[in-house]
C-alpha positions in Angstrom: 77.7 61.1 201.9 79.5 58.4 204.0 82.7 58.7 204.7 85.4 55.9 203.1 87.0 53.7 205.6 90.9 52.2 204.6 89.5 49.0 204.1 86.6 50.2 201.9 89.4 51.7 200.1 91.6 49.1 199.4 88.5 47.1 198.2 87.4 49.4 195.8 90.9 49.7 194.3 91.4 46.1 194.1 87.9 45.7 192.6 89.2 48.1 190.1 92.6 45.8 189.3 95.0 48.0 191.5 97.3 44.9 192.4 99.4 47.6 195.4 95.5 48.4 196.4 96.7 48.5 200.2 100.1 50.4 199.4 97.7 52.9 197.0 95.0 53.4 199.8 97.3 54.7 202.2 98.5 56.9 200.3 95.5 58.4 198.7 94.1 58.7 202.4 97.3 60.2 203.6 96.9 62.8 200.9 93.2 63.5 201.0 92.1 66.6 202.4 88.7 66.1 203.5 86.1 63.6 202.6 85.0 65.0 199.1 88.8 65.2 197.8 88.9 61.7 198.8 85.8 60.3 197.0 87.2 62.1 194.6 90.6 60.4 194.2 89.2 56.9 194.9 87.0 57.0 192.1 89.3 58.9 189.6 91.9 56.4 190.9 89.0 53.3 189.8 88.6 55.5 186.7 92.2 54.7 185.6 93.8 57.7 186.0 97.3 57.2 187.3 98.3 57.5 190.8 100.4 59.9 190.5 98.0 62.5 189.0 95.3 61.3 191.3 97.1 62.3 194.4 99.6 65.5 192.6 102.7 63.9 193.2 105.2 61.2 192.9 108.2 59.7 194.7 110.4 59.8 193.2 115.0 59.2 194.6 113.4 60.2 197.6 111.6 63.3 196.7 108.4 64.2 196.3 107.8 65.9 192.5 104.7 67.4 192.0 102.8 65.4 188.8 100.1 67.4 186.8 97.1 65.7 184.9 98.2 64.8 181.1 101.8 65.0 182.0 104.4 61.7 182.2 104.5 60.4 184.8 108.6 58.9 186.1 109.1 56.2 186.9 111.0 54.5 189.5 113.0 52.5 186.5 114.6 56.4 185.6 116.4 56.6 189.1 119.8 54.4 187.6 119.7 57.1 185.2 120.2 59.5 188.3 122.3 57.4 190.1 124.3 57.1 187.1 124.4 61.3 186.4 125.3 62.1 190.4 128.1 59.5 189.7 129.3 61.2 186.8 128.9 64.2 187.5 131.0 67.0 190.2 129.5 70.0 192.5 128.9 73.1 190.3 128.2 71.0 187.3 126.1 72.6 184.3 122.8 69.9 184.1 120.3 69.9 181.4 117.0 67.9 181.4 115.8 67.4 177.8 112.4 66.0 177.4 111.8 67.3 181.4 108.5 66.4 181.7 107.7 67.1 185.9 111.5 68.1 186.0 111.8 65.2 187.9 115.4 64.0 187.0 117.3 67.3 186.6 115.6 67.9 190.6 116.7 65.0 191.9 120.2 65.5 190.5 120.2 68.6 192.1 119.7 67.2 195.1 122.5 64.8 194.9 125.3 67.5 193.5 125.8 70.2 194.6 125.8 74.1 193.4 124.7 72.6 190.0 123.5 74.8 187.1 120.0 73.2 186.2 118.1 73.9 183.0 115.7 71.8 181.7 112.8 71.6 178.6 110.0 70.2 177.0 107.9 70.9 174.2 105.0 69.6 176.2 103.6 73.5 177.0 101.6 71.5 179.8 104.9 69.9 181.2 106.7 72.9 181.0 104.6 74.7 183.4 104.6 71.4 185.6 108.4 71.3 185.1 108.5 74.7 186.7 107.0 73.9 189.9 109.5 71.4 190.8 112.4 73.2 188.9 112.5 76.7 190.0 112.5 75.9 193.9 115.8 73.4 192.8 117.0 76.8 191.4 116.4 76.0 188.1 115.1 77.1 184.8 112.7 75.8 182.4 112.3 76.5 178.5 109.4 75.2 176.0 110.9 73.8 173.0 111.9 71.3 170.9 115.0 69.7 172.2 117.5 72.0 171.6 115.8 74.5 170.5 114.5 75.1 173.5 117.7 76.0 175.5 120.2 79.2 175.3 122.9 79.5 173.0 125.2 80.3 175.9 124.9 76.3 176.4 126.4 75.6 173.5 129.7 73.3 174.7 128.9 74.0 178.4 126.8 71.4 179.4 128.1 68.5 181.8 125.3 66.6 182.6 122.9 66.4 179.2 120.0 63.9 181.3 117.9 62.8 177.7 115.4 60.7 179.1 113.0 60.6 175.3 110.8 58.1 174.5 111.6 55.0 173.3 108.8 52.4 172.6 108.4 51.6 169.1 105.0 53.1 167.3 103.5 49.6 166.9 104.0 48.8 170.3 102.7 51.9 171.8 99.1 50.1 172.0 101.0 47.4 174.1 101.4 50.1 176.6 99.1 50.1 180.4 96.1 52.4 180.2 97.3 54.3 182.3 100.2 56.0 180.2 98.2 55.1 176.9 95.5 56.8 178.0 96.7 59.8 179.9 100.1 60.6 179.1 100.7 62.3 175.5 101.6 60.7 173.6 104.6 62.6 172.2 106.8 61.6 175.1 106.0 57.3 174.5 106.2 57.4 171.0 109.9 56.4 170.0 109.2 56.3 166.4 109.2 53.1 163.9 112.2 51.7 165.6 111.7 53.3 169.2 115.0 55.6 168.3 113.7 58.8 166.2 114.1 61.0 169.0 117.4 59.9 170.3 119.1 60.2 167.0 118.2 63.1 166.9 119.2 64.8 170.7 122.6 62.0 170.0 122.8 63.8 166.6 123.4 67.4 168.4 124.7 66.4 171.6 128.2 66.9 170.8 128.1 70.4 169.9 126.3 71.2 173.1 129.0 68.6 175.8 131.8 69.9 177.4 134.7 68.1 176.8 134.2 65.0 179.1 131.0 66.0 179.2 127.9 62.6 179.4 124.8 62.9 177.7 122.4 60.2 179.6 119.2 58.2 177.9 117.4 55.6 179.1 116.5 52.9 176.8 115.3 49.0 176.8 117.9 46.3 177.1 116.9 45.1 173.1 118.2 48.7 171.9 121.0 48.9 173.7 123.6 48.0 171.0 122.3 50.1 168.9 121.9 52.8 171.1 125.9 53.1 172.1 126.5 51.9 167.8 124.7 55.3 167.2 126.5 57.6 169.7 129.7 55.8 168.8 129.3 56.9 165.2 128.9 60.9 166.1 132.2 61.1 168.4 131.2 59.7 171.6 132.5 56.8 174.0 130.0 55.3 175.5 129.1 52.3 178.0 126.4 50.9 179.6 124.2 50.3 182.7 121.9 47.9 184.2 120.5 47.4 186.7 118.1 44.1 187.5 115.7 45.0 190.5 114.9 48.0 188.8 114.9 46.8 185.3 116.6 49.4 183.5 119.1 49.8 181.3 121.1 53.3 180.3 123.6 54.0 178.7 126.3 56.9 179.7 127.5 58.9 176.2 131.0 61.2 176.9 132.6 63.5 175.2 136.4 63.1 175.2 139.3 65.2 173.7 
């Protein structure tokens, strides 16, 4: 087996349609343990597997988050949600990462707020296994189950920061997503129902019973959906504001339980 050079890796990735071939080649070359793993990683990426699943990690909020095959890959745009959570939170807060995937959001918030009590939950067994690899070393706990059903009942009325990066792509638009997402991430992590807000509404409806007074629910959404999200959280008794980042292409709604 001939050893792949850096330039050869770049050429193969570029031919496969990788826009950032040079950057990806650098990451793969730095991660590969030997010639065999390098060849395997390049072949997987050429076949379309997300880079983060190929190398086994993603860079998120300056942290290295472990990513297993078949688990939703944390997106850079979601760093806005983390930044808003840290700004709204306090040291020692009770933080819950619902629909946690890899657990990236909760881990990143815990890294920015000292002494938090961190909990994460997901309905997907593969995500739960993956999240435990990230969340437990950060001092948190991970639970398996459907939304709030997964959480200990003792958290009712105690959550200061509820991070909920629920799926928000309308069902008939999932087919328009990049192949990396459509083919290699679970549909349940992408499909938000007919209008993209079905899972969000389930979360928002129950959130007031789980939040502490002054606690916040943070939800990532699209720019077009933001007004509907605000209207719904206000209908269940929460106040709301919208944060956006043009640089990240991100929109986040921060809903608060006030006295």
